[in-house]
C-alpha positions as CSV (number, residue, x, y, z in Angstrom):
1,M,-12.9,-17.3,10.0
2,A,-11.3,-14.7,7.9
3,R,-7.6,-14.8,8.0
4,I,-4.7,-12.5,6.8
5,T,-2.2,-14.9,5.2
6,A,0.2,-12.6,3.6
7,G,1.6,-9.0,3.2
8,V,2.7,-7.1,0.0
9,A,4.9,-4.1,0.2
10,C,4.8,-2.1,-3.0
11,S,5.9,1.3,-4.3
12,H,3.1,3.2,-6.3
13,V,4.9,5.4,-8.6
14,P,2.5,7.1,-10.9
15,A,4.8,6.9,-13.9
16,I,4.7,3.0,-13.4
17,G,1.0,3.1,-14.3
18,A,1.4,5.4,-17.4
19,A,4.1,3.0,-18.6
20,V,1.7,0.3,-18.6
21,D,-1.1,2.2,-20.0
22,L,0.9,3.6,-22.8
23,G,2.6,0.3,-23.7
24,K,6.0,1.1,-22.6
25,T,6.7,-1.9,-20.3
26,E,9.2,-3.5,-22.7
27,E,11.3,-0.4,-23.4
28,E,14.9,-0.5,-22.0
29,Y,14.1,2.1,-19.2
30,W,11.2,0.1,-17.8
31,K,11.8,-3.5,-18.7
32,P,14.0,-4.1,-15.6
33,L,11.3,-2.8,-13.2
34,F,8.6,-5.0,-14.6
35,K,10.7,-8.1,-14.6
36,G,10.9,-7.7,-10.9
37,F,7.3,-8.2,-10.6
38,E,7.1,-11.3,-12.7
39,Y,7.4,-13.7,-9.6
40,S,4.6,-11.4,-7.9
41,K,2.3,-12.0,-10.6
42,E,2.5,-15.9,-10.5
43,W,2.5,-15.6,-6.7
44,I,-0.7,-13.9,-6.4
45,K,-2.3,-16.0,-9.0
46,E,-1.4,-19.0,-7.0
47,H,-2.3,-17.4,-3.5
48,K,-5.7,-16.3,-4.8
49,P,-6.9,-13.8,-2.1
50,D,-10.5,-13.2,-1.9
51,V,-10.0,-9.7,-0.5
52,I,-7.1,-7.3,-0.7
53,F,-6.9,-4.8,2.2
54,M,-5.0,-2.0,0.5
55,V,-3.2,0.7,2.7
56,Y,-2.3,3.5,0.3
57,N,-2.3,7.4,0.4
58,D,-4.5,9.7,-1.7
59,H,-2.8,12.3,-3.7
60,C,-5.3,15.3,-3.2
61,T,-7.9,13.7,-5.4
62,A,-10.4,12.3,-3.0
63,F,-9.3,14.9,-0.4
64,D,-7.9,18.3,-0.5
65,A,-6.3,20.6,2.1
66,S,-9.7,21.4,3.4
67,V,-10.3,17.9,4.7
68,I,-7.7,15.4,5.1
69,P,-8.5,12.4,7.5
70,T,-5.7,10.8,9.1
71,F,-7.2,7.2,8.4
72,A,-10.0,6.9,5.9
73,L,-11.8,3.4,5.4
74,G,-13.6,2.9,2.2
75,C,-17.0,1.2,2.8
76,A,-18.8,2.0,-0.5
77,P,-19.7,-0.7,-3.0
78,E,-17.1,0.4,-5.4
79,F,-14.4,2.9,-6.1
80,K,-13.9,4.4,-9.6
81,P,-10.5,5.5,-10.9
82,A,-9.8,9.3,-10.2
83,D,-9.0,11.7,-12.9
84,E,-5.7,13.0,-11.5
85,G,-5.3,15.6,-14.2
86,W,-4.9,13.6,-17.4
87,G,-8.1,11.5,-17.3
88,P,-9.0,8.5,-15.2
89,R,-6.5,5.5,-15.6
90,P,-8.0,2.7,-18.2
91,V,-8.3,0.3,-15.3
92,P,-11.2,-1.5,-13.8
93,V,-13.5,-0.2,-11.2
94,V,-12.5,-1.3,-7.7
95,K,-15.1,-3.3,-6.0
96,N,-15.4,-3.6,-2.2
97,H,-16.4,-6.3,0.2
98,G,-18.7,-4.1,1.9
99,V,-19.7,-6.3,4.7
100,L,-16.2,-7.1,5.9
101,A,-15.3,-3.4,5.4
102,S,-18.3,-2.3,7.7
103,H,-17.2,-5.1,10.3
104,I,-13.5,-3.7,10.1
105,A,-14.9,-0.2,10.6
106,Q,-16.8,-1.2,13.6
107,S,-14.1,-3.3,15.2
108,L,-11.4,-0.6,14.8
109,I,-13.7,2.1,16.3
110,L,-14.4,-0.1,19.3
111,D,-10.7,-0.9,19.5
112,E,-10.3,3.0,20.0
113,F,-9.0,3.8,16.6
114,D,-10.8,6.8,15.1
115,I,-11.6,5.9,11.6
116,T,-13.2,8.2,9.1
117,I,-15.8,6.0,6.9
118,M,-15.8,6.9,3.4
119,N,-19.2,5.9,1.6
120,E,-18.0,7.6,-1.6
121,M,-14.6,8.1,-2.8
122,E,-12.6,7.9,-5.9
123,V,-9.1,6.2,-5.9
124,D,-5.9,7.3,-7.5
125,H,-2.6,5.9,-8.5
126,G,-1.7,5.0,-4.8
127,L,-4.1,2.2,-5.1
128,T,-4.4,1.3,-8.8
129,V,-0.7,1.1,-9.5
130,P,0.0,-1.7,-7.0
131,L,-2.8,-3.6,-8.5
132,T,-1.7,-3.2,-12.0
133,L,1.8,-4.5,-10.8
134,M,0.3,-7.5,-9.3
135,Y,-2.4,-8.3,-11.8
136,G,-1.6,-6.9,-15.1
137,Q,-4.5,-5.3,-17.2
138,P,-7.5,-7.5,-16.5
139,E,-11.0,-6.7,-17.6
140,E,-12.0,-6.9,-14.0
141,W,-9.8,-7.0,-10.7
142,P,-9.8,-10.7,-9.8
143,C,-10.6,-10.1,-6.1
144,L,-12.4,-7.4,-3.9
145,V,-10.5,-4.7,-2.4
146,I,-10.9,-2.6,0.9
147,P,-9.0,0.6,0.6
148,L,-7.6,2.4,3.7
149,A,-6.1,5.9,2.8
150,V,-3.5,7.2,5.3
151,N,-2.7,10.9,5.5
152,V,1.1,11.4,4.6
153,V,0.6,14.5,2.7
154,L,-0.3,17.2,5.2
155,Y,1.6,17.4,8.4
156,P,1.2,15.8,10.8
157,A,1.2,12.3,9.5
158,P,0.5,9.4,12.0
159,T,3.6,8.0,13.7
160,T,4.9,4.6,12.4
161,N,4.2,2.9,15.8
162,R,0.7,4.3,15.4
163,C,0.4,2.6,11.9
164,Y,1.9,-0.6,13.2
165,Q,-0.4,-0.7,16.1
166,L,-3.4,-0.2,13.6
167,G,-2.1,-3.2,11.5
168,K,-2.5,-5.3,14.6
169,A,-6.1,-4.0,15.1
170,I,-6.8,-4.6,11.5
171,R,-5.8,-8.2,11.9
172,R,-8.0,-8.6,15.0
173,A,-10.9,-7.2,13.0
174,V,-10.4,-9.6,10.1
175,E,-10.0,-12.6,12.4
176,S,-13.2,-11.6,14.2
177,F,-15.1,-12.0,10.8
178,D,-17.0,-15.2,10.5
179,E,-16.7,-15.8,6.6
180,D,-14.0,-18.0,5.5
181,L,-11.9,-15.6,3.5
182,N,-8.1,-15.2,2.4
183,V,-7.1,-11.7,3.0
184,V,-3.8,-10.1,1.8
185,I,-2.9,-6.9,3.2
186,F,-0.8,-4.2,1.0
187,G,1.4,-1.4,2.3
188,T,2.1,0.9,-0.4
189,G,4.2,4.1,-1.2
190,G,7.9,5.0,-1.0
191,M,10.7,4.3,-1.2
192,S,13.1,7.4,-0.7
193,H,12.2,10.2,-2.8
194,Q,11.8,14.1,-2.5
195,L,9.9,16.1,-5.2
196,Q,10.8,19.7,-4.6
197,Y,13.4,22.1,-3.5
198,K,17.3,21.5,-3.2
199,R,16.9,17.9,-2.5
200,A,14.6,17.1,-5.3
201,G,15.6,13.7,-6.8
202,L,17.1,12.3,-3.6
203,I,17.4,8.5,-3.5
204,N,19.0,6.9,-0.6
205,S,19.5,3.3,-1.5
206,D,21.4,2.3,1.7
207,W,18.6,3.6,4.0
208,D,15.7,1.9,1.9
209,N,17.5,-1.5,2.0
210,M,18.0,-1.0,5.8
211,F,14.3,-0.1,6.0
212,M,13.4,-3.3,4.0
213,D,15.8,-5.5,6.3
214,K,13.8,-4.0,9.4
215,I,10.5,-4.5,8.0
216,V,10.9,-8.2,7.4
217,N,13.1,-9.1,10.3
218,D,12.6,-6.6,13.2
219,P,9.1,-4.8,12.7
220,V,9.2,-3.5,16.2
221,A,12.4,-1.7,15.5
222,A,11.0,-0.3,12.2
223,S,7.8,0.9,14.2
224,Q,10.0,3.1,16.3
225,I,11.4,5.2,13.2
226,P,10.6,8.8,13.8
227,H,9.3,11.3,11.3
228,I,12.3,13.2,11.2
229,E,14.5,10.2,10.2
230,Y,12.2,9.6,7.2
231,L,12.7,13.3,6.4
232,R,16.5,13.5,6.8
233,E,17.1,9.9,5.3
234,A,14.5,9.1,2.7
235,G,13.3,12.7,1.7
236,S,10.2,14.7,2.2
237,E,8.0,12.1,0.5
238,G,9.7,9.2,2.3
239,V,7.1,9.4,5.2
240,E,4.8,7.3,2.9
241,M,6.7,4.2,4.2
242,V,4.8,4.6,7.4
243,M,2.2,2.6,5.5
244,W,4.4,-0.4,5.1
245,S,4.1,-0.6,9.0
246,V,0.2,-0.9,8.9
247,M,0.8,-4.1,6.5
248,R,3.5,-5.4,8.8
249,G,1.7,-5.0,11.9
250,A,-1.1,-7.3,10.6
251,L,1.2,-10.1,10.1
252,D,3.0,-12.5,12.3
253,E,6.2,-11.1,14.1
254,E,8.2,-13.9,12.2
255,V,7.2,-14.2,8.6
256,E,8.5,-16.1,5.6
257,L,10.2,-13.9,3.0
258,K,8.9,-15.0,-0.6
259,H,10.2,-12.2,-2.7
260,R,12.3,-9.1,-2.4
261,F,12.9,-6.7,-5.1
262,Y,14.5,-3.2,-5.2
263,H,15.1,-0.9,-8.4
264,V,16.4,2.5,-9.0
265,P,15.4,4.7,-10.7
266,A,11.7,4.8,-11.6
267,S,10.8,8.2,-12.5
268,N,12.3,10.2,-9.7
269,T,12.2,7.4,-7.0
270,A,13.3,4.2,-5.9
271,V,11.0,1.2,-6.1
272,G,10.7,-1.2,-3.2
273,H,8.8,-4.6,-3.1
274,L,8.3,-7.4,-0.6
275,I,6.0,-10.4,-0.4
276,M,5.7,-12.0,3.2
277,E,3.7,-14.8,4.3
278,N,2.7,-15.9,7.7
279,K,4.2,-19.2,8.6
280,A,0.9,-20.7,9.7
281,A,-1.0,-19.5,6.6
């Protein structure tokens, strides 16, 4: 059967993608950040996932304020990089495992999660930046990718617990698929940041690290964090971290932490990164 063997948490700051695309990774400002992903590139090369299940959020490219689904599962054969206002990123087209994606859609809906099925969708930096951090600049992405877009842009976002329970349902869906596949699930976004008004530029490193501790060691406690705490402690965009709980819900309750990295600043936010493996993987 297919199995989820590991989870990756990763910020998806758009300026990171621009730094790679413009050849700035060795500049003094950016070099410490990319150094934190050197282990990650070797890890994923050795781990060799057949499929990445990518939990991310769209930034008003595939969706706008007229239609924003809470959970949108990509079931198209492929997903082209979106033009976010300065042209599409020079990265490969994302190719899907369409049969597994359709199986997951069916399983989630029968498991009473109302999923929007996307048969056409472009993907933005929320998805492409984590792939770039893990794989660099290949001619093609070395594995298939199933995208799940979560609404954290327009209120109300799903609760952290709903996301955590969705992760558990995704695991059940994957494990009921009868092809032998190594699946790695990504939870992206965050960490603390606010882009507007009086607290623009907010970074709360203490809270970020507390959150990372909980995600690794006490995911149930992490799943109980309310929206108001993200807003108060991590800024208006900190709610993106509910997506980490989707990833964490798909893993064993006790995991083996393979890598942890935290860096400030990257553009106007903090970057957090975790790699966790299921102990039985």
